[in-house]
Structure formats: C-alpha cells, structure tokens
PLY file of the C-alpha trace (Angstrom):
ply
format ascii 1.0
element vertex 119
property float x
property float y
property float z
element edge 118
property int vertex1
property int vertex2
end_header
7.29 -21.96 9.37
9.93 -24.56 10.70
12.23 -21.75 13.19
14.24 -24.52 14.68
16.36 -25.26 11.29
16.36 -21.73 9.39
18.80 -20.57 7.95
21.10 -22.58 10.15
19.24 -21.20 14.22
19.53 -23.17 16.88
16.53 -23.13 18.24
14.53 -23.79 21.89
10.59 -23.75 22.59
9.79 -24.31 26.16
6.68 -24.14 28.29
4.87 -24.61 30.98
3.14 -27.38 30.12
3.56 -30.79 27.83
0.08 -30.08 26.14
1.95 -26.74 25.45
5.48 -27.66 23.91
3.67 -30.42 21.99
1.34 -27.38 20.11
4.34 -24.94 20.31
6.74 -27.75 18.24
3.66 -28.57 15.84
3.38 -24.46 15.29
6.86 -23.92 15.00
8.64 -26.78 14.29
11.24 -26.37 16.33
12.33 -28.33 19.39
10.27 -27.57 22.33
10.12 -28.89 26.22
8.60 -28.25 29.40
10.29 -25.98 31.32
10.30 -27.69 34.52
11.91 -31.01 32.32
15.29 -28.39 31.49
15.25 -27.09 35.12
15.38 -30.74 36.16
18.13 -31.47 33.39
20.73 -28.57 34.60
20.11 -30.01 38.93
20.02 -33.88 37.44
21.36 -34.29 33.98
24.10 -31.90 33.30
24.77 -33.05 30.59
21.34 -33.73 28.45
20.82 -32.68 24.69
17.93 -30.28 26.25
20.91 -28.60 28.08
23.30 -28.80 25.84
21.23 -26.92 22.77
20.84 -23.99 25.08
24.58 -22.30 24.51
25.55 -19.09 23.20
23.48 -18.02 20.05
20.46 -20.31 20.59
16.97 -18.44 20.13
14.95 -19.33 23.52
11.34 -19.14 23.49
9.28 -19.91 27.09
5.52 -19.38 25.67
3.05 -18.68 28.38
6.13 -17.53 30.63
3.20 -16.08 32.86
1.81 -19.14 34.00
5.47 -20.37 34.84
6.51 -20.51 38.67
9.24 -18.03 38.75
11.91 -19.11 40.27
11.52 -22.35 37.24
11.51 -19.05 35.40
14.44 -16.94 37.26
16.60 -20.12 37.46
16.13 -21.27 33.10
16.58 -17.46 31.80
19.62 -17.02 34.10
21.23 -20.57 32.86
20.53 -19.39 29.24
21.51 -15.41 29.64
24.86 -16.88 30.80
25.42 -18.67 27.68
24.51 -16.57 25.36
21.38 -17.46 23.78
18.32 -14.60 22.81
15.43 -15.47 25.12
11.92 -14.39 24.29
8.72 -14.55 26.87
5.52 -14.84 25.69
2.33 -14.55 27.22
-0.80 -13.44 25.46
-2.54 -10.61 26.40
-5.50 -9.93 28.55
-4.48 -12.01 31.54
-6.98 -14.66 32.02
-9.45 -14.02 34.43
-7.97 -14.87 37.51
-5.37 -15.90 36.43
-2.81 -13.47 38.60
-4.21 -14.28 41.70
-2.25 -17.59 41.44
0.84 -16.72 39.91
3.75 -17.50 41.92
5.67 -14.28 42.74
3.19 -11.95 41.34
3.83 -11.01 37.89
5.69 -11.24 34.56
8.55 -8.20 34.58
11.45 -7.78 32.13
14.94 -9.62 33.14
17.43 -6.71 33.22
19.08 -8.53 30.52
20.28 -7.48 27.15
19.70 -10.54 25.60
16.03 -11.21 26.85
12.82 -9.65 25.75
9.28 -10.37 27.05
6.18 -9.77 24.68
0 1
1 2
2 3
3 4
4 5
5 6
6 7
7 8
8 9
9 10
10 11
11 12
12 13
13 14
14 15
15 16
16 17
17 18
18 19
19 20
20 21
21 22
22 23
23 24
24 25
25 26
26 27
27 28
28 29
29 30
30 31
31 32
32 33
33 34
34 35
35 36
36 37
37 38
38 39
39 40
40 41
41 42
42 43
43 44
44 45
45 46
46 47
47 48
48 49
49 50
50 51
51 52
52 53
53 54
54 55
55 56
56 57
57 58
58 59
59 60
60 61
61 62
62 63
63 64
64 65
65 66
66 67
67 68
68 69
69 70
70 71
71 72
72 73
73 74
74 75
75 76
76 77
77 78
78 79
79 80
80 81
81 82
82 83
83 84
84 85
85 86
86 87
87 88
88 89
89 90
90 91
91 92
92 93
93 94
94 95
95 96
96 97
97 98
98 99
99 100
100 101
101 102
102 103
103 104
104 105
105 106
106 107
107 108
108 109
109 110
110 111
111 112
112 113
113 114
114 115
115 116
116 117
117 118
C-alpha cells in the first residue's frame, strides 16, 4: 500500500536508522528518512525538502520509536505537532531483552497532544 500517496495524503516515515527507513519505505511506499536527518535539518537546513514535507495534515509515522533517543524524538514530535501534522509512533512488543537498559531516558510515553498517537 502506498501510504505516502493514497488519496493525496502527505505522509513521511521516520526511523532511528537508515536500514529501518529503507525497509519502511519499501513496505509502505512512502518517503522515509531517519529521525537524526530531520533533527539535523531543523537545526541546520530549515528550508530542506524534508523539513518542508512536515506540515499541517501530514501523517508522520515514526517506526521503532522506542529505539530513538529521547531528546531527538521529543524535538521531532514537537516540530511536527506544532506544524499541525498527525504523529503516530510504533514500537514492536514485547521489548527486546535488555533493550530498556540502553534507552536514554526511560520509557516511551504518550505526548500530551491531540495529534500524537503512541502504538
């Protein structure tokens, strides 16, 4: 299914790694990039195509959100929500053994925003 183009929907996939971004793009047909790339562009290239793609009505799907560092995830979600995008975060369950030990910041919790959904 081409979620990035279905019914004119603007969608962007974000993941913690380039390999995961490539797999998500192949599986969904939507443009995908790393969280680090968007975070970098927000700070250093605010006119990039990736930054411009996140706007009101954009569906931002963040896969493997539990593997992302807390600060980057927070900045990216805050940017998207502030622009009126709808953010969905995904993390496989159950958590991989030992995974929680290396998360920088603890556990994934819903952000208090009407347009952010944690799966």
